[in-house]
C-alpha positions as CSV (number, residue, x, y, z in Angstrom):
1,X,18.2,-11.8,-35.8
2,X,20.4,-12.2,-32.4
3,X,18.4,-12.8,-29.2
4,X,18.9,-11.8,-25.6
5,X,19.2,-14.7,-23.3
6,X,16.5,-16.3,-21.6
7,X,17.0,-15.2,-18.4
8,X,18.1,-11.6,-19.4
9,X,15.0,-11.5,-21.7
10,X,12.8,-12.7,-18.3
11,X,13.6,-10.4,-16.4
12,X,13.4,-7.1,-19.1
13,X,10.1,-8.5,-19.4
14,X,9.3,-7.9,-16.2
15,X,10.6,-4.0,-16.5
16,X,7.9,-3.3,-19.4
17,X,5.8,-4.0,-17.3
18,X,7.0,-1.1,-14.6
19,X,4.4,2.3,-15.4
20,X,6.9,4.2,-17.7
21,X,9.5,1.5,-19.2
22,X,8.4,0.4,-22.6
23,X,11.1,-2.5,-23.7
24,X,14.3,-0.4,-24.5
25,X,14.8,1.8,-21.1
26,X,13.9,-1.4,-19.5
27,X,17.1,-3.3,-22.0
28,X,19.1,-0.8,-20.8
29,X,18.2,-0.8,-17.1
30,X,19.4,-4.7,-17.2
31,X,21.8,-4.4,-18.9
32,X,22.9,-1.2,-16.3
33,X,22.5,-3.7,-13.8
34,X,24.3,-6.3,-15.4
35,X,28.1,-4.5,-14.9
36,X,27.1,-4.5,-10.9
37,X,29.1,-6.9,-8.3
38,X,26.6,-9.9,-8.1
39,X,26.0,-8.7,-4.0
40,X,24.7,-5.2,-5.7
41,X,21.8,-7.4,-8.0
42,X,21.5,-10.3,-4.5
43,X,20.8,-6.9,-2.4
44,X,18.4,-5.5,-5.4
45,X,16.4,-9.2,-5.1
46,X,16.0,-9.1,-1.6
47,X,14.3,-5.7,-1.4
48,X,12.6,-6.8,-3.8
49,X,11.3,-10.0,-2.2
50,X,10.5,-8.3,1.1
51,X,8.1,-6.6,-0.4
52,X,6.3,-9.6,-1.2
53,X,6.8,-10.9,2.4
54,X,6.3,-7.8,4.5
55,X,4.4,-5.3,2.9
56,X,0.4,-5.5,3.6
57,X,-1.9,-3.5,3.5
58,X,-3.1,-2.0,6.5
59,X,-7.1,-2.8,7.8
60,X,-7.8,0.2,9.4
61,X,-6.5,2.7,6.5
62,X,-5.5,0.9,3.6
63,X,-2.2,1.9,3.0
64,X,1.2,-0.9,2.6
65,X,2.6,-1.0,5.5
66,X,5.2,-3.9,7.6
67,X,2.7,-3.5,11.1
68,X,-1.4,-3.8,11.1
69,X,-2.2,-0.6,11.6
70,X,-0.2,0.8,10.1
71,X,2.2,3.6,12.2
72,X,-0.1,6.8,11.5
73,X,-3.4,4.4,13.1
74,X,-1.8,2.7,16.0
75,X,-0.2,6.4,17.2
76,X,-2.4,7.4,19.7
77,X,-1.4,11.5,19.1
78,X,-3.5,11.6,15.6
79,X,-6.8,12.4,15.1
80,X,-8.7,9.4,15.1
81,X,-12.5,11.5,14.5
82,X,-10.6,12.9,11.3
83,X,-10.2,11.0,8.0
84,X,-7.7,12.8,5.2
85,X,-8.9,10.2,1.6
86,X,-6.4,10.4,-0.9
87,X,-5.8,8.6,-4.7
88,X,-2.7,6.5,-3.8
89,X,0.2,6.4,-1.4
90,X,2.7,8.7,-2.9
91,X,-0.3,11.3,-2.1
92,X,-0.4,9.9,1.7
93,X,3.3,10.2,1.9
94,X,3.2,13.9,0.3
95,X,0.7,15.3,2.3
96,X,2.7,13.7,6.0
97,X,5.6,15.6,4.0
98,X,4.1,19.0,5.1
99,X,3.7,18.0,8.8
100,X,0.6,20.0,8.9
101,X,-2.0,17.0,9.7
102,X,-2.4,15.2,12.5
103,X,-5.7,13.0,11.8
104,X,-5.9,10.0,9.8
105,X,-5.8,8.7,6.1
106,X,-7.7,6.6,3.9
107,X,-5.7,4.9,0.8
108,X,-8.7,4.5,-2.1
109,X,-5.9,2.8,-4.0
110,X,-7.2,4.9,-7.7
111,X,-9.9,7.7,-8.7
112,X,-12.4,6.4,-10.9
113,X,-11.7,6.0,-14.2
114,X,-14.1,4.6,-16.2
115,X,-11.9,5.2,-19.5
116,X,-9.4,2.8,-17.8
117,X,-11.9,0.9,-16.8
118,X,-11.7,1.4,-12.3
119,X,-15.2,1.9,-11.8
120,X,-16.0,2.4,-7.9
121,X,-16.8,-1.2,-7.1
122,X,-12.2,-1.5,-7.9
123,X,-11.4,1.1,-5.4
124,X,-11.1,1.0,-1.5
125,X,-14.7,2.7,-0.7
126,X,-16.5,-0.1,1.2
127,X,-13.9,0.0,3.5
128,X,-13.8,4.2,4.2
129,X,-17.9,3.4,5.1
130,X,-17.1,0.6,7.3
131,X,-14.8,2.8,9.2
132,X,-17.6,6.0,8.8
133,X,-20.5,3.5,10.0
134,X,-18.6,2.2,13.0
135,X,-19.4,5.1,16.8
136,X,-16.3,4.6,18.1
137,X,-14.2,6.6,16.9
138,X,-17.4,9.1,15.5
139,X,-16.4,10.1,12.4
140,X,-16.5,14.6,12.0
141,X,-14.9,15.0,9.4
142,X,-14.3,13.7,5.8
143,X,-11.5,15.2,3.5
144,X,-11.7,14.4,-0.5
145,X,-7.7,15.6,-0.4
146,X,-7.8,13.7,-4.6
147,X,-5.8,15.6,-7.3
148,X,-6.8,18.1,-8.8
149,X,-8.0,16.5,-12.6
150,X,-11.1,14.9,-14.3
151,X,-10.7,11.8,-12.2
152,X,-10.3,13.4,-8.9
153,X,-13.0,15.3,-9.3
154,X,-14.8,12.8,-10.5
155,X,-14.2,10.6,-7.3
156,X,-14.8,13.2,-4.9
157,X,-18.0,14.3,-6.4
158,X,-19.3,10.7,-6.3
159,X,-18.2,10.8,-2.7
160,X,-19.6,13.4,-1.0
161,X,-22.9,12.5,-3.3
162,X,-22.3,9.5,-1.1
163,X,-21.3,10.4,2.5
164,X,-23.3,12.6,2.6
165,X,-26.2,10.7,4.4
166,X,-23.9,9.9,7.4
167,X,-24.2,13.5,9.0
168,X,-20.2,14.4,8.7
169,X,-18.7,17.3,7.5
170,X,-17.2,17.1,3.5
171,X,-14.1,18.6,2.6
172,X,-11.9,19.2,-0.6
173,X,-8.6,20.4,0.3
174,X,-8.4,23.8,-1.8
175,X,-6.9,26.9,-2.6
176,X,-3.6,26.3,-4.2
177,X,-3.3,23.4,-6.3
178,X,-4.4,24.1,-9.6
179,X,-6.6,22.7,-11.8
180,X,-4.9,19.5,-13.2
181,X,-1.7,18.7,-11.0
182,X,-1.0,15.7,-9.0
183,X,-1.0,15.5,-6.3
184,X,2.6,14.3,-5.3
185,X,4.2,16.4,-6.7
186,X,2.8,19.5,-5.4
187,X,5.4,20.6,-2.6
188,X,5.0,21.1,1.4
189,X,4.2,24.7,1.3
190,X,0.7,23.8,-1.4
191,X,-0.4,21.0,0.3
192,X,-0.7,23.0,3.4
193,X,-2.3,25.1,1.7
194,X,-4.3,23.6,0.1
195,X,-5.0,21.0,3.7
196,X,-5.3,25.2,4.9
197,X,-8.0,26.3,3.0
198,X,-10.3,23.5,2.8
199,X,-13.5,24.1,1.1
200,X,-17.4,22.2,2.7
201,X,-19.2,20.5,0.1
């Protein structure tokens, strides 16, 4: 049975590490790339290298950034007293696209998910606590903007119990976000309504 050249198989194997990409899809993607001009392939490779060389985590909000602190955390017009907690950067991006939130963010990296082995120790809760414990700026509200599914609810309840002793207002986004939905797929109007309809927990 014919085998792929080693360099092609190596790229196929790398594509299969991406979520939702199986071996057949990976092969299709690689052979699509092989039909592109060499310059396009070099540009594609350079873009990947640039991520490895230039992208880091913001030391404040834990979002991916090219500068530290990131543009949001370093913006003097943002409300530093309010933190909106999200599971991943795509959720942050979805909320920013509503143009309805002027506070700052905290990116956990994941929701708590025991079935996948993701415990509270595996997400960036410690960094959130450190921000809240600082007196400058004094945090007045923490908004839990987490997915309306089992994992998001579990994470929100855990954080609410953990943060209660810090005497900050803890709210959960509400109206407009249907149960079982992922935030990154919600439209701007729905997310705006969810932010405006947040409730204290």
